[in-house]
Residue frames as a rotation matrix with the C-alpha (Angstrom) as fourth column:
MET 1
-0.344 -0.860 -0.376 -10.34
-0.936 0.347 0.061 23.04
0.078 0.373 -0.924 -7.51
PRO 2
0.546 0.584 -0.600 -11.23
-0.563 0.787 0.253 19.40
0.620 0.200 0.759 -8.35
GLN 3
0.687 -0.301 0.661 -10.23
-0.467 0.515 0.719 16.54
-0.557 -0.803 0.213 -6.09
PRO 4
-0.326 -0.877 -0.353 -6.96
-0.880 0.146 0.451 14.85
-0.344 0.458 -0.820 -7.20
SER 5
0.631 0.510 -0.585 -7.51
-0.719 0.668 -0.194 11.97
0.291 0.543 0.788 -9.57
ASN 6
0.291 -0.482 0.826 -6.29
-0.503 0.658 0.561 8.51
-0.814 -0.579 -0.052 -8.58
LYS 7
0.949 0.230 0.214 -5.84
0.048 0.568 -0.822 7.52
-0.311 0.790 0.528 -12.21
PHE 8
0.777 -0.629 0.032 -2.51
-0.168 -0.255 -0.952 9.01
0.607 0.734 -0.304 -13.20
TYR 9
0.773 -0.479 0.416 0.00
-0.444 0.061 0.894 7.17
-0.454 -0.876 -0.166 -11.02
ASN 10
0.243 -0.720 0.650 2.22
0.543 0.656 0.524 5.55
-0.804 0.226 0.551 -13.71
MET 11
0.982 0.181 0.057 3.45
0.166 -0.670 -0.724 8.54
-0.093 0.720 -0.688 -15.68
GLU 12
-0.066 -0.995 0.072 6.67
0.949 -0.040 0.312 9.67
-0.308 0.089 0.947 -17.30
VAL 13
0.898 0.371 -0.236 7.19
0.327 -0.923 -0.205 13.41
-0.294 0.107 -0.950 -17.32
SER 14
0.021 -0.887 0.462 9.82
0.934 -0.147 -0.325 15.36
0.356 0.438 0.826 -19.26
LEU 15
0.759 0.211 -0.616 10.92
0.528 -0.754 0.391 18.35
-0.382 -0.622 -0.683 -17.17
ILE 16
0.469 -0.572 0.673 12.90
0.469 -0.485 -0.738 21.35
0.748 0.662 0.041 -18.38
LYS 17
0.879 -0.260 -0.400 15.73
0.289 -0.375 0.881 22.57
-0.379 -0.890 -0.255 -16.12
ASN 18
0.146 -0.851 -0.505 18.57
-0.265 -0.525 0.809 24.89
-0.953 0.016 -0.302 -17.10
GLY 19
0.102 -0.017 -0.995 17.82
-0.965 -0.246 -0.094 24.24
-0.243 0.969 -0.041 -20.77
ARG 20
-0.852 -0.416 -0.319 18.06
-0.475 0.869 0.136 20.45
0.221 0.268 -0.938 -20.41
ILE 21
0.194 0.944 -0.267 15.38
-0.750 0.318 0.580 17.72
0.632 0.088 0.770 -20.46
TYR 22
-0.861 -0.383 0.333 15.04
-0.507 0.624 -0.594 15.33
0.020 -0.680 -0.732 -17.53
LYS 23
-0.072 0.824 -0.561 12.65
-0.378 0.499 0.780 12.35
0.923 0.268 0.276 -17.56
GLU 24
-0.826 -0.127 0.549 11.10
-0.563 0.194 -0.803 11.24
-0.004 -0.973 -0.231 -14.31
HIS 25
-0.483 0.690 -0.540 8.69
0.348 0.717 0.604 8.46
0.804 0.103 -0.586 -13.31
VAL 26
-0.947 0.170 0.274 5.96
-0.316 -0.655 -0.686 10.10
0.063 -0.736 0.674 -11.28
ALA 27
-0.299 0.951 -0.078 2.43
0.954 0.296 -0.047 10.00
-0.022 -0.089 -0.996 -9.98
ILE 28
-0.772 0.133 0.622 0.40
0.059 -0.958 0.279 13.11
0.633 0.252 0.732 -10.78
ARG 29
-0.705 0.439 -0.556 -1.54
0.696 0.277 -0.663 13.90
-0.137 -0.855 -0.501 -7.62
ASN 30
0.314 0.835 -0.452 -3.27
0.619 -0.541 -0.570 17.10
-0.720 -0.101 -0.686 -8.69
VAL 31
-0.679 -0.427 0.597 -3.47
0.728 -0.494 0.476 19.64
0.092 0.758 0.646 -11.49
TRP 32
0.334 0.825 -0.456 -5.06
0.814 -0.497 -0.302 23.08
-0.476 -0.270 -0.837 -11.26
GLU 33
-0.090 -0.257 0.962 -5.18
0.771 -0.630 -0.096 26.49
0.631 0.733 0.254 -12.89
LYS 34
0.432 0.195 -0.880 -4.48
0.754 -0.614 0.235 29.81
-0.495 -0.765 -0.412 -11.19
ASP 35
0.335 -0.265 -0.904 -4.04
-0.246 -0.951 0.187 33.24
-0.909 0.160 -0.384 -12.78
ARG 36
0.818 0.155 -0.553 -4.08
-0.569 0.084 -0.818 31.60
-0.080 0.984 0.156 -16.22
ASN 37
-0.321 -0.915 -0.242 -1.14
-0.889 0.380 -0.257 29.34
0.327 0.133 -0.936 -15.25
ILE 38
0.727 0.471 -0.500 -1.32
-0.321 0.877 0.358 25.53
0.606 -0.100 0.789 -14.85
PHE 39
-0.169 -0.759 0.629 0.35
-0.981 0.065 -0.186 23.83
0.100 -0.648 -0.755 -11.87
LEU 40
0.443 0.233 -0.866 1.08
-0.269 0.956 0.120 20.14
0.855 0.180 0.486 -11.34
ASP 41
0.316 -0.328 0.890 1.65
-0.918 0.129 0.374 18.35
-0.237 -0.936 -0.261 -8.03
LEU 42
0.435 -0.280 -0.856 4.06
-0.488 0.725 -0.486 15.55
0.757 0.629 0.179 -8.89
TYR 43
0.711 -0.279 0.646 5.18
-0.509 0.431 0.746 12.66
-0.486 -0.858 0.164 -6.68
PHE 44
0.188 -0.768 -0.613 8.68
-0.866 0.166 -0.473 11.43
0.464 0.619 -0.633 -7.69
TYR 45
0.965 0.139 -0.221 9.09
-0.048 0.927 0.372 7.67
0.256 -0.349 0.902 -7.12
ARG 46
0.243 -0.957 -0.157 12.91
0.449 0.255 -0.856 8.00
0.860 0.137 0.492 -7.29
LEU 47
-0.607 -0.511 0.609 13.03
-0.152 -0.678 -0.719 10.67
0.780 -0.529 0.334 -4.61
GLN 48
-0.272 0.663 -0.698 9.91
0.858 0.495 0.136 9.60
0.436 -0.561 -0.703 -2.71
LYS 49
-0.609 0.084 -0.789 8.92
0.418 -0.811 -0.409 13.26
-0.674 -0.579 0.459 -2.48
SER 50
0.334 0.777 0.533 6.30
0.928 -0.175 -0.328 15.57
-0.162 0.604 -0.780 -3.95
PHE 51
-0.698 -0.522 -0.491 6.99
0.400 -0.852 0.337 18.85
-0.595 0.039 0.803 -5.78
ILE 52
0.498 0.865 -0.061 4.78
0.478 -0.332 -0.813 21.44
-0.724 0.375 -0.579 -7.44
PHE 53
-0.632 -0.741 0.229 5.72
0.558 -0.230 0.797 22.58
-0.538 0.631 0.559 -10.92
ASP 54
0.054 0.528 -0.847 4.53
-0.519 -0.710 -0.476 25.33
-0.853 0.465 0.235 -13.21
ALA 55
0.646 0.327 0.690 3.46
0.310 0.713 -0.628 23.72
-0.698 0.620 0.359 -16.45
VAL 56
0.849 -0.386 -0.360 5.93
-0.525 -0.553 -0.647 25.89
0.050 0.739 -0.672 -18.40
PHE 57
-0.167 -0.956 0.241 8.66
-0.959 0.214 0.184 23.58
-0.228 -0.201 -0.953 -17.08
VAL 58
-0.067 0.231 0.971 6.85
-0.018 0.972 -0.233 20.42
-0.998 -0.033 -0.060 -18.35
ARG 59
-0.712 -0.239 -0.661 7.58
-0.631 -0.196 0.751 19.55
-0.309 0.951 -0.011 -21.96
ASP 60
-0.144 0.680 -0.719 5.45
-0.664 0.472 0.580 16.44
0.733 0.561 0.384 -22.27
ILE 61
-0.300 0.180 0.937 3.73
-0.829 0.438 -0.349 13.68
-0.473 -0.881 0.018 -20.30
SER 62
-0.483 0.143 -0.864 3.30
-0.521 0.746 0.415 9.96
0.704 0.651 -0.285 -21.10
ASP 63
0.265 0.602 0.753 0.66
-0.936 0.350 0.049 7.80
-0.234 -0.718 0.656 -19.41
LEU 64
-0.688 -0.679 -0.257 2.47
-0.722 0.676 0.147 4.43
0.074 0.286 -0.955 -19.29
ASN 65
-0.559 0.567 0.605 -0.69
-0.034 0.713 -0.700 2.55
-0.828 -0.412 -0.380 -18.26
ARG 66
0.471 0.880 0.055 -2.85
0.133 -0.009 -0.991 3.74
-0.872 0.475 -0.121 -21.13
ASP 67
-0.335 -0.707 0.623 0.02
0.806 0.127 0.578 4.33
-0.488 0.695 0.528 -23.62
VAL 68
0.723 0.574 0.384 -1.17
0.680 -0.689 -0.250 7.93
0.121 0.442 -0.889 -24.14
TYR 69
-0.396 -0.917 -0.053 1.22
0.917 -0.398 0.014 10.76
-0.034 -0.043 0.999 -24.99
TYR 70
0.766 0.627 -0.138 0.56
0.626 -0.778 -0.059 14.43
-0.144 -0.041 -0.989 -24.17
ASN 71
-0.479 -0.859 0.179 2.59
0.870 -0.492 -0.029 17.29
0.113 0.142 0.983 -25.63
ASP 72
-0.311 0.523 0.794 -0.27
-0.078 -0.846 0.527 19.67
0.947 0.101 0.304 -24.87
ILE 73
-0.951 -0.112 -0.287 -0.48
0.263 0.186 -0.947 20.25
0.159 -0.976 -0.147 -21.12
GLY 74
-0.602 0.798 0.025 -3.87
-0.785 -0.585 -0.203 21.90
-0.147 -0.142 0.979 -21.58
LYS 75
0.057 0.587 -0.808 -5.20
-0.636 0.645 0.423 18.63
0.769 0.490 0.410 -23.07
PHE 76
-0.549 -0.304 -0.779 -3.74
0.339 0.771 -0.539 16.66
0.764 -0.560 -0.320 -20.17
THR 77
-0.972 0.187 0.141 -5.31
-0.219 -0.514 -0.830 19.10
-0.082 -0.837 0.540 -17.69
ALA 78
-0.199 0.958 -0.208 -8.73
-0.963 -0.151 0.225 18.56
0.184 0.245 0.952 -19.28
ASP 79
0.050 0.136 -0.989 -8.34
-0.188 0.974 0.124 14.75
0.981 0.180 0.074 -19.14
PHE 80
-0.816 -0.423 -0.395 -7.15
0.307 0.261 -0.915 14.89
0.490 -0.868 -0.083 -15.53
GLN 81
-0.820 0.541 0.186 -10.06
-0.537 -0.615 -0.578 17.08
-0.198 -0.574 0.795 -14.43
ALA 82
0.014 0.837 -0.548 -12.54
-0.845 0.303 0.441 14.88
0.535 0.456 0.711 -16.28
ALA 83
-0.191 -0.185 -0.964 -11.15
0.176 0.960 -0.219 11.80
0.966 -0.211 -0.151 -14.56
ALA 84
-0.979 -0.201 0.015 -11.32
0.033 -0.235 -0.971 13.57
0.199 -0.951 0.237 -11.20
LYS 85
-0.424 0.897 0.127 -15.01
-0.905 -0.415 -0.091 14.24
-0.029 -0.153 0.988 -11.65
GLU 86
0.283 0.512 -0.811 -15.63
-0.583 0.764 0.279 10.61
0.762 0.394 0.514 -12.62
GLY 87
0.860 0.006 0.510 -13.73
-0.469 0.404 0.786 9.36
-0.201 -0.915 0.350 -9.57
GLY 88
0.027 -0.947 -0.320 -10.71
-0.985 0.030 -0.172 7.94
0.173 0.320 -0.932 -11.47
LEU 89
0.305 -0.077 -0.949 -9.20
-0.076 0.992 -0.104 4.51
0.949 0.103 0.297 -10.79
PRO 90
0.953 -0.025 -0.301 -8.27
0.297 0.246 0.923 2.98
0.051 -0.969 0.242 -7.45
GLN 91
0.634 -0.752 0.180 -5.07
-0.728 -0.659 -0.189 4.57
0.261 -0.011 -0.965 -6.14
ALA 92
0.565 -0.582 -0.585 -1.90
0.468 0.810 -0.354 2.60
0.680 -0.074 0.730 -6.02
ASN 93
0.672 -0.416 -0.613 0.74
0.592 -0.195 0.782 3.08
-0.445 -0.888 0.115 -3.35
ILE 94
0.575 -0.505 0.643 2.75
0.394 -0.518 -0.759 6.17
0.717 0.690 -0.099 -4.27
LYS 95
0.879 -0.256 0.402 4.30
-0.470 -0.600 0.647 6.84
0.076 -0.758 -0.648 -0.91
GLY 96
0.127 -0.858 -0.497 6.90
-0.275 0.451 -0.849 4.12
0.953 0.244 -0.179 -0.93
LYS 97
-0.853 -0.324 0.408 6.17
-0.464 0.114 -0.879 3.49
0.238 -0.939 -0.248 2.76
SER 98
-0.626 0.619 -0.474 3.83
0.488 0.785 0.381 0.86
0.608 0.007 -0.794 4.12
SER 99
-0.584 0.391 -0.711 2.60
0.689 -0.224 -0.689 3.14
-0.429 -0.893 -0.138 6.92
ASN 100
-0.466 0.390 -0.794 1.29
-0.334 -0.909 -0.251 5.63
-0.819 0.148 0.554 4.36
SER 101
-0.998 -0.013 0.059 0.08
0.047 0.441 0.896 3.26
-0.038 0.897 -0.440 1.69
SER 102
-0.227 0.973 -0.054 -3.38
-0.428 -0.149 -0.891 3.34
-0.875 -0.179 0.451 0.22
GLY 103
0.177 0.405 -0.897 -5.43
-0.973 -0.063 -0.220 1.78
-0.145 0.912 0.383 -2.53
ILE 104
0.644 0.235 -0.728 -4.91
-0.550 0.803 -0.227 -1.44
0.531 0.547 0.647 -4.46
LEU 105
0.038 -0.773 -0.634 -1.70
0.087 0.634 -0.768 -2.54
0.995 -0.025 0.092 -2.75
SER 106
-0.099 -0.116 0.988 -2.40
-0.814 -0.561 -0.148 -1.28
0.572 -0.820 -0.039 0.76
ALA 107
0.824 0.521 0.223 -3.63
-0.550 0.641 0.536 -4.66
0.136 -0.564 0.814 2.09
ILE 108
0.835 -0.550 -0.013 -0.22
0.547 0.827 0.132 -6.26
-0.062 -0.118 0.991 1.46
ALA 109
0.719 -0.584 0.376 2.11
-0.296 -0.747 -0.595 -3.24
0.629 0.316 -0.711 1.52
ASP 110
0.439 -0.565 0.699 3.85
-0.834 0.033 0.550 -4.57
-0.333 -0.825 -0.457 4.64
ASP 111
0.678 -0.108 0.727 4.25
0.165 0.986 -0.008 -7.98
-0.716 0.125 0.687 3.01
ILE 112
0.892 -0.283 0.353 5.80
0.328 -0.132 -0.935 -6.43
0.311 0.950 -0.025 -0.07
ILE 113
0.548 -0.707 0.446 8.35
-0.697 -0.681 -0.223 -4.49
0.462 -0.189 -0.867 1.89
LEU 114
0.414 -0.362 0.836 9.26
-0.621 0.559 0.549 -7.52
-0.665 -0.746 0.006 4.02
LEU 115
0.741 -0.078 0.667 9.68
0.417 0.832 -0.366 -9.72
-0.526 0.549 0.650 0.94
LEU 116
0.845 -0.452 0.287 11.72
0.006 -0.527 -0.850 -7.06
0.535 0.720 -0.443 -0.81
PHE 117
0.429 -0.712 0.556 14.09
-0.901 -0.297 0.316 -6.87
-0.060 -0.637 -0.769 2.14
ILE 118
0.456 -0.208 0.865 14.50
-0.155 0.939 0.307 -10.65
-0.877 -0.274 0.396 2.10
SER 119
0.880 -0.056 0.471 15.16
0.461 0.341 -0.819 -10.54
-0.115 0.938 0.326 -1.64
SER 120
0.738 -0.600 0.308 18.01
-0.339 -0.725 -0.600 -8.01
0.584 0.338 -0.738 -1.11
VAL 121
0.761 -0.458 0.459 19.86
-0.418 0.195 0.887 -9.96
-0.496 -0.867 -0.043 1.60
TRP 122
-0.207 -0.793 0.572 21.72
0.295 0.507 0.810 -11.98
-0.933 0.337 0.129 -1.04
LYS 123
0.236 0.343 -0.909 21.89
-0.585 -0.697 -0.415 -9.97
-0.776 0.630 0.036 -4.28
ASP 124
-0.910 -0.414 0.011 21.50
-0.251 0.575 0.779 -12.71
-0.329 0.706 -0.627 -6.83
LYS 125
-0.715 0.653 0.248 18.75
0.686 0.589 0.427 -13.86
0.133 0.476 -0.869 -9.19
THR 126
-0.829 0.344 -0.441 17.08
-0.020 -0.805 -0.592 -10.46
-0.559 -0.482 0.674 -8.77
GLU 127
-0.645 0.609 -0.462 14.76
-0.707 -0.245 0.664 -10.88
0.291 0.755 0.588 -11.77
ILE 128
-0.445 0.455 -0.772 13.50
0.248 0.890 0.382 -14.20
0.861 -0.022 -0.509 -10.51
LYS 129
-0.722 0.141 -0.677 13.00
0.680 -0.033 -0.733 -12.81
-0.126 -0.989 -0.073 -7.05
GLN 130
-0.827 0.429 -0.363 11.10
-0.428 -0.900 -0.089 -9.82
-0.365 0.081 0.927 -8.47
LYS 131
-0.507 0.660 -0.555 8.82
-0.473 0.325 0.819 -12.17
0.721 0.678 0.148 -10.41
ILE 132
-0.565 0.285 -0.775 8.08
0.639 0.745 -0.192 -14.16
0.522 -0.603 -0.603 -7.29
ILE 133
-0.786 0.252 -0.565 7.02
0.319 -0.617 -0.719 -10.97
-0.530 -0.745 0.404 -5.49
ILE 134
-0.713 0.542 -0.445 4.88
-0.698 -0.606 0.381 -9.79
-0.063 0.582 0.811 -8.44
ASP 135
-0.500 0.525 -0.689 3.21
-0.025 0.786 0.618 -13.22
0.866 0.326 -0.379 -8.66
TYR 136
-0.676 0.218 -0.704 2.50
0.736 0.254 -0.628 -13.02
0.042 -0.942 -0.332 -4.92
ILE 137
-0.838 0.344 -0.424 0.93
-0.216 -0.922 -0.322 -9.59
-0.502 -0.178 0.847 -5.37
LYS 138
-0.573 0.610 -0.547 -1.32
-0.738 -0.094 0.668 -10.75
0.356 0.786 0.505 -8.16
GLU 139
-0.510 0.351 -0.785 -2.34
0.286 0.930 0.230 -13.96
0.811 -0.107 -0.575 -6.38
THR 140
-0.679 0.138 -0.721 -3.08
0.727 -0.010 -0.686 -12.20
-0.102 -0.990 -0.093 -3.11
VAL 141
-0.319 0.536 -0.782 -4.79
-0.034 -0.831 -0.556 -9.05
-0.947 -0.151 0.283 -4.46
PRO 142
-0.057 0.339 0.939 -6.90
0.878 0.465 -0.115 -9.79
-0.475 0.818 -0.324 -7.57
ALA 143
0.871 0.424 -0.250 -7.40
0.291 -0.852 -0.435 -6.07
-0.397 0.306 -0.865 -8.20
ALA 144
0.134 -0.909 -0.394 -3.64
-0.323 -0.416 0.850 -5.83
-0.937 0.013 -0.349 -8.85
LEU 145
-0.162 -0.121 0.979 -4.21
0.747 0.634 0.202 -7.67
-0.645 0.764 -0.012 -12.10
SER 146
0.820 0.508 0.264 -5.35
0.563 -0.632 -0.532 -4.29
-0.103 0.585 -0.804 -13.49
LEU 147
0.613 -0.676 -0.410 -1.84
-0.428 -0.720 0.546 -2.85
-0.664 -0.159 -0.731 -12.91
SER 148
0.802 -0.371 -0.469 0.67
-0.412 0.226 -0.883 -3.18
0.433 0.901 0.028 -15.75
GLU 149
0.703 -0.643 -0.305 3.78
0.695 0.711 0.104 -5.37
0.150 -0.285 0.947 -15.35
ARG 150
-0.145 -0.793 0.591 5.90
0.543 -0.563 -0.622 -2.29
0.827 0.231 0.513 -15.95
TYR 151
0.284 0.292 0.913 4.19
-0.497 -0.770 0.400 -0.37
0.820 -0.567 -0.074 -13.16
LEU 152
0.993 0.110 -0.033 4.62
-0.035 0.566 0.823 -3.21
0.109 -0.817 0.566 -10.65
LYS 153
0.368 -0.926 -0.083 8.31
0.874 0.375 -0.309 -3.48
0.318 0.041 0.947 -11.50
GLU 154
-0.247 -0.417 0.875 8.82
0.155 -0.908 -0.389 0.30
0.957 0.039 0.289 -11.15
TYR 155
0.641 0.556 0.529 6.84
-0.459 -0.275 0.845 0.19
0.615 -0.785 0.078 -7.91
LEU 156
0.891 -0.351 -0.288 9.12
0.453 0.705 0.546 -2.47
0.011 -0.617 0.787 -6.44
LEU 157
0.002 -0.953 0.302 12.22
0.835 -0.165 -0.525 -0.62
0.550 0.253 0.796 -7.62
SER 158
0.089 0.106 0.990 10.99
-0.135 -0.984 0.117 2.53
0.987 -0.144 -0.073 -5.86
LEU 159
0.922 0.290 0.256 11.03
-0.301 0.123 0.946 0.79
0.243 -0.949 0.200 -2.48
LYS 160
-0.023 -0.985 -0.173 14.33
-0.231 0.173 -0.958 0.51
0.973 0.018 -0.231 -0.58
PRO 161
0.891 0.449 0.068 13.61
-0.171 0.192 0.966 -1.34
0.421 -0.873 0.247 2.67
LYS 162
-0.167 -0.960 0.227 16.30
-0.629 -0.073 -0.774 -1.41
0.759 -0.272 -0.592 5.31
VAL 163
-0.611 -0.115 -0.783 16.91
0.300 0.882 -0.364 -3.77
0.733 -0.457 -0.504 8.19
ASN 164
-0.954 0.295 -0.052 15.03
-0.064 -0.371 -0.926 -1.56
-0.292 -0.881 0.373 10.66
ASP 165
-0.278 0.878 -0.389 11.99
-0.954 -0.207 0.215 -1.72
0.108 0.431 0.896 8.37
PHE 166
-0.298 0.086 -0.951 12.25
-0.209 0.966 0.153 -5.52
0.931 0.244 -0.269 8.42
TYR 167
-0.815 -0.090 -0.572 12.26
0.477 0.455 -0.752 -5.73
0.328 -0.886 -0.328 12.21
PHE 168
-0.781 0.624 -0.025 9.50
-0.531 -0.685 -0.498 -3.15
-0.328 -0.376 0.867 12.55
LEU 169
-0.119 0.778 -0.617 7.27
-0.897 0.181 0.402 -5.19
0.425 0.601 0.677 10.24
LEU 170
-0.659 -0.121 -0.743 7.98
0.131 0.953 -0.272 -8.39
0.741 -0.277 -0.612 12.20
SER 171
-0.956 0.280 -0.088 6.12
0.050 -0.140 -0.989 -6.78
-0.289 -0.950 0.120 15.08
LYS 172
-0.359 0.868 -0.344 3.03
-0.863 -0.449 -0.231 -6.42
-0.355 0.214 0.910 12.87
LEU 173
-0.724 0.043 -0.688 2.86
-0.384 0.804 0.454 -10.10
0.573 0.593 -0.566 11.89
LYS 174
-0.932 0.362 0.032 0.65
0.156 0.477 -0.865 -10.78
-0.328 -0.801 -0.501 14.92
SER 175
-0.269 0.890 -0.369 -2.31
-0.612 -0.454 -0.648 -9.34
-0.744 0.051 0.666 13.06
LYS 176
-0.481 0.034 -0.876 -2.12
-0.833 0.295 0.468 -12.00
0.274 0.955 -0.114 10.35
GLN 177
0.693 0.680 0.240 -4.31
-0.704 0.710 0.020 -15.04
-0.156 -0.183 0.971 10.07
PRO 178
0.213 -0.677 0.704 -2.31
-0.237 0.663 0.710 -18.31
-0.948 -0.318 -0.019 10.35
LYS 179
0.492 0.011 0.871 -2.77
0.725 0.549 -0.417 -19.18
-0.482 0.836 0.262 6.63
GLU 180
0.961 -0.136 0.240 -1.71
0.032 -0.808 -0.588 -15.70
0.274 0.573 -0.773 5.55
ALA 181
0.545 -0.795 0.266 1.40
-0.736 -0.301 0.607 -15.87
-0.402 -0.527 -0.749 7.80
GLU 182
0.200 -0.453 0.869 2.38
0.163 0.889 0.427 -19.31
-0.966 0.057 0.252 6.49
LYS 183
0.728 0.113 0.676 1.90
0.678 0.025 -0.735 -18.21
-0.100 0.993 -0.058 2.86
LEU 184
0.895 -0.434 0.102 4.10
-0.413 -0.893 -0.179 -15.11
0.169 0.119 -0.979 3.46
LEU 185
0.288 -0.804 0.520 6.79
-0.559 0.299 0.773 -17.28
-0.777 -0.513 -0.364 5.05
LYS 186
0.328 -0.140 0.934 6.72
0.530 0.846 -0.060 -19.73
-0.782 0.515 0.351 2.19
GLU 187
0.925 -0.005 0.381 7.11
0.323 -0.517 -0.792 -16.87
0.200 0.856 -0.477 -0.31
ALA 188
0.666 -0.729 0.159 10.12
-0.732 -0.598 0.325 -15.60
-0.142 -0.333 -0.932 1.63
ILE 189
0.130 -0.598 0.791 11.67
-0.127 0.781 0.612 -19.10
-0.983 -0.180 0.026 1.56
LYS 190
0.644 0.162 0.748 10.93
0.657 0.383 -0.649 -19.36
-0.391 0.910 0.140 -2.17
ILE 191
0.943 -0.322 0.088 12.77
-0.243 -0.843 -0.480 -16.07
0.229 0.431 -0.873 -2.77
CYS 192
0.373 -0.851 0.371 15.79
-0.807 -0.100 0.582 -17.16
-0.458 -0.516 -0.724 -0.73
SER 193
0.077 -0.279 0.957 15.88
0.072 0.959 0.274 -20.58
-0.994 0.048 0.094 -2.45
SER 194
0.866 0.423 -0.266 15.66
-0.194 -0.205 -0.959 -19.12
-0.461 0.882 -0.096 -5.95
ASP 195
0.305 -0.832 -0.462 19.38
-0.922 -0.137 -0.362 -19.62
0.238 0.537 -0.809 -6.54
GLY 196
0.474 0.016 -0.881 19.23
-0.148 0.987 -0.062 -23.20
0.868 0.160 0.470 -5.22
TYR 197
-0.296 -0.640 -0.709 20.86
0.697 0.362 -0.619 -22.48
0.653 -0.677 0.339 -1.88
LEU 198
0.840 0.540 0.046 19.94
0.332 -0.579 0.745 -20.87
0.429 -0.610 -0.666 1.44
HIS 199
-0.128 -0.942 0.311 22.75
0.209 -0.332 -0.920 -18.56
0.969 -0.053 0.239 2.48
TYR 200
-0.570 -0.193 -0.799 23.63
0.781 0.176 -0.600 -17.90
0.256 -0.965 0.051 6.11
ASN 201
-0.971 0.193 -0.138 22.18
-0.130 -0.919 -0.371 -14.38
-0.199 -0.342 0.918 6.22
GLU 202
-0.414 0.864 -0.286 18.98
-0.584 -0.011 0.812 -15.59
0.698 0.503 0.510 4.55
ARG 203
-0.170 0.297 -0.940 18.60
0.525 0.834 0.169 -18.37
0.834 -0.465 -0.298 7.11
MET 204
-0.852 -0.242 -0.464 19.10
0.523 -0.376 -0.765 -15.82
0.011 -0.894 0.447 9.89
TYR 205
-0.805 0.591 -0.050 16.31
-0.591 -0.806 -0.006 -13.49
-0.044 0.025 0.999 8.72
LEU 206
-0.177 0.764 -0.621 13.95
-0.356 0.539 0.764 -16.43
0.918 0.356 0.177 7.95
ALA 207
-0.445 -0.056 -0.894 14.60
0.691 0.613 -0.383 -17.76
0.570 -0.788 -0.234 11.43
ASP 208
-0.983 0.092 -0.158 13.63
0.029 -0.774 -0.632 -14.35
-0.181 -0.626 0.758 12.81
ILE 209
-0.463 0.865 -0.191 10.32
-0.753 -0.270 0.600 -14.55
0.468 0.422 0.777 10.94
ILE 210
-0.097 0.396 -0.913 9.65
0.111 0.916 0.386 -18.09
0.989 -0.064 -0.133 12.18
GLN 211
-0.706 -0.235 -0.668 10.53
0.661 0.121 -0.741 -17.25
0.254 -0.965 0.070 15.77
THR 212
-0.911 0.411 0.027 8.26
-0.406 -0.886 -0.225 -14.16
-0.069 -0.216 0.974 15.66
LEU 213
-0.216 0.859 -0.465 5.35
-0.613 0.252 0.749 -16.17
0.760 0.446 0.472 14.29
ARG 214
-0.202 0.086 -0.976 5.79
0.489 0.872 -0.025 -18.77
0.849 -0.482 -0.218 17.02
GLU 215
-0.945 -0.182 -0.273 5.90
0.327 -0.476 -0.816 -16.06
0.018 -0.860 0.509 19.70
TYR 216
-0.650 0.758 -0.059 2.52
-0.760 -0.648 0.042 -14.89
-0.006 0.072 0.997 18.43
GLY 217
-0.236 0.568 0.788 1.13
-0.440 0.661 -0.608 -18.38
-0.866 -0.491 0.094 18.79
LEU 218
0.586 0.421 -0.692 1.13
-0.801 0.171 -0.574 -19.34
-0.124 0.891 0.437 15.10
LYS 219
0.496 -0.354 0.793 2.15
0.036 0.921 0.388 -22.89
-0.868 -0.164 0.469 14.29
VAL 220
0.445 -0.470 -0.762 5.04
-0.893 -0.298 -0.338 -23.03
-0.068 0.831 -0.553 11.84
PRO 221
0.984 -0.098 -0.152 6.27
0.062 0.973 -0.224 -26.35
0.170 0.211 0.963 10.39
SER 222
0.621 -0.783 0.022 9.77
-0.198 -0.130 0.972 -27.11
-0.758 -0.608 -0.236 11.77
ASP 223
0.020 -0.627 0.779 11.05
0.634 0.610 0.475 -28.43
-0.773 0.485 0.410 8.45
LEU 224
0.916 0.400 0.035 10.50
0.280 -0.572 -0.771 -25.32
-0.288 0.716 -0.636 6.36
ILE 225
0.672 -0.738 -0.063 14.21
-0.606 -0.499 -0.620 -24.35
0.426 0.455 -0.782 6.45
């Protein structure tokens, strides 16, 4: 069995269930043949879980990165296996959890989740906030420029950070270099200020970030908020 390809992480699959068609945004982690049947290991971004499907329940597959459509699963299997032999592309985060992340976005996976939480504290100007985070990703990780805008948006939508995630990630800020920490804080402030006003809850969480950075000995300008 070939090693799973890292190439096919931005896919739309049409699945057949009870005579109906369901479309899902997935990463395809592996494809193999057994007893003349084809099986696909699919990671569902919406559910943040993996499932194995017999290809008879897959009507078609679209590669959203390459704009390639497959209605022949045999053809897709051949392409997948060829990419696996070549090594594929760097893997993007398909776990939806910073602790399990790998590949292009792994270096700033914690930052992304922290910024996403901050962006959800006051649910306004969501498109602007999303763009700020995407710009931060591209500026911080040059390799992310190879990822499509659609993939990055879907990736962000797949993450649902909660308050306990926020406080857990605060404890990991001590590993950051001072410039990295200050840049992250400025991005968080930019997100909160995107509607022209810092709301009470936003100030509270920003203050938690500042206090944590100071506890770790990082100098933070007192006039940031």
